[in-house]
N, C-alpha and C positions, 0 to 999 in steps of 0.2 A: 504494500500500500504506500502511495506517495505521501511524503510529508506535507502537511498543510502549511501553506504559505501565509505569513502574516505581514502586515505593514507596521513597521516600528515607528511610533510617533513620540517625539520628545516635546513636552510643553515647558516653555521657559518664559513666563510672563511676569513683568514687574509688579503687576497688581495680583497679590496672592488670591484674592477672592475670585477674580476673573480666571486666573490659572486653574484654580480648583474646580470652578464651574465647567470650563472647557474640558478638563480631564474627565470629569464625571459624565458629561454628555457623550464624549467620544468613546469612553469605556463601555458604553452600552452597545456599541456597534461590533458585531462579530468580525473577527479578522484583524482587529486593530490591537496592537500591544502598546500600552501607554506607560510612559515614565515621565516624571517631573523633575525639574532642577531649578535652582535659583538663577534668575536671569543674569545676575552678576558673575556667574561661574561659566558663562558661555565660552569665554576666551580660553578656559582650561579644559573644556569638554571635548572628548573624542567622539567623532561622528561616524566612525567606521560601522557602527551598528544602528544608525538612525536613518530612516528613509524620509521622514517629514519632520521639520522643525516648526513648531507653532509658537509664536511669541507676540509681544506688543510691538508697536510701531518702531520705537527707538531701538529696541534690541535687534529686530530683524534688519532695519536699515543699517545699523552699525556693523552687523555681521556681513551683510551684502557688500558694504563699502570696503571692508577688509579684503574681500575677494576680488575687488576691481583691480585692473592692471594685469590680470591673467587673461591670456588670449581666449580661453574657453572656460566655461563653468566646470570646476573640477568634478570628475565622475564620482568621486568619493563623497562629495558634499551633499547634504540633504536638500530636498525641495523645501521651499520656504513659504510659510503662510503667516500673514499678519492678521491678528484679531484686535480691533481697536475701535474707539469711538471717533477717531479722526477721519472725517469724511469730506474735507474741503478738496476742491478739484486739484489744487497744486500738490496736496499731500498724496492723493491717490496716484497722480501722474508721476510724481517723483519716485514712488515705490515701484511702479510698473516699469518705468524707464530704467531703473537700476537693475531690473531683472527679477524682482520678487514674483513668485509664481502664483500666489493666491492672496486675495484681499477680502476680508470678511469683517463686518461691523459687529460690535458687541451685542446689539439688539437683534441679531439675525435669528432665524428659526434653526432648530437643531438639525433639520435635514440639510440646510445650507452649509453648516459646519462640516457635517459628514460628507456631503457631496464634494466640498472643497478638498478634503483629504483624499477621497477616492479619485478625484480628477488628477491630483498630483501623483498619486500612485500609478496612474496610467500614462504619465508623462505630459499631461495637459496643464493648462492654466485655468484659473477660476476667480471670478469676482461674484459676490453675493448680489441678489436682485436689486437692492437699492443703489449700490455702487454702479452696477451695470446700467441702470436707468440714468444715473448722473452722467456717465460717460457717453451714453447715446445722446443725451441732451446737448452735451458739449460739442458733439460732432456737427451740429447744425450751426455752430458759431465759429467765427474765424478765431483760431488760436493765436496766442502771443508767443513770440520767440523767447528763449531763455534770457537774452539781454533786455528785451522789452519788459519782462517780468521784473528784472533787477531795477530798471528805471521806474517802473510802476511803484515798486515798494518804497523807493526814496521819494518819489513824487507825492505819494499818498501821505507822507509825513510833513508835507508843506514846502518841499524844496523847490526852488526856481531852477531854471535850466542851468545857470552857472553853478549852483550848489550841487545839482545832479552830476554835472561834469566833474566837479572837484571830487565828489564822493566816489565816483566809478572810474576815474582816471581816463575820461574821454573828452573830446572837444565839446565846446558849447554848441556848435553846429550839429554835431552828432546827437547830443542830448535833445536838441530841439526837434530833430527828425524823428527820434524815437517817441517823443511825447506826441507828436502829430500822428504817428502811426497808431499809437495806443488809443488816442481819442477816436480815430477813425474805426478801428477794429471793435471798440466797445460801444460805438455809436453814441458817444458822449460829446457834449458841446463845451464842457468845462472840466478842469482837473478834478474839482470836487465831485462832479457827477461821475467821472471815470473811477474815482476812488470808491464811491458808493456802489457802483456796479460791480467792481472787482471784489469788494467785500462780500456782496451778496452771492457772487459766484464762487467764493472761496479761493480766489486767485492770489490773495495777499499772504505771503509767507511772513514769519516773524522778522522784525528789522534786524539786519546784519550789523548795524551800528547802534549802540544805545543812545537814547535821547540826549544824555548829558554830553555826548560827543558830537552828535549830529546838529543839535540846536544851535550851538555857537557858529557852526559853518553856515547854517541857513541865515542866521542874523547878520553875519559878516557880509555874505553875498548880497543880502537885501540892502545893507547900508551902502555897499559899493555901488549897487545899481542906482540907489537914490542920489548919491553924490554925483554920479555920471549924468543924471538926467538934467 
């Protein structure tokens, strides 16, 4: 008689309650072998006997980032599933662009969680229904480039073109062109409207520069502009 094959799943979630819940739900599915570990121990964990790694957003992104720079995804590395409450468009796209294999929200149904693991077992990718709908909706809109998203993030904090240029190390003319492209793609007439639309769509990532550093730059550039007027 052939030996029954199991999918070995390791759950490493920073939120112990969510981790316990995910483990309990998956443990009910025949054919899945569940183990849990502390997310902080991922760097010291051997994955030679792990088929699917399930974790929170930050843990999986950090794990995937460490694998970047390799020409191919290592054959010995597990398939990766994120279970998170983070559902903004930029967060989902960042994860999928990095190569994360499955994206599931914490309020998903049990069958979605199980379907995700089974899809990864078959070598496929998976997103839960609500994330799938969000991605489908985004396809009907013109997407922003990575640089435009960078400009948008600074612009949303009140920066003028000169401050944007200073922040991102680009020319004022380039900053102005990016701002114009952003307004056009978001169908906004003002920067404030563009920021509001971006916020509603989940396009704004956390600021890369803290306010205490950015605000003096914005004030200085505004003063220089006023003096030149």
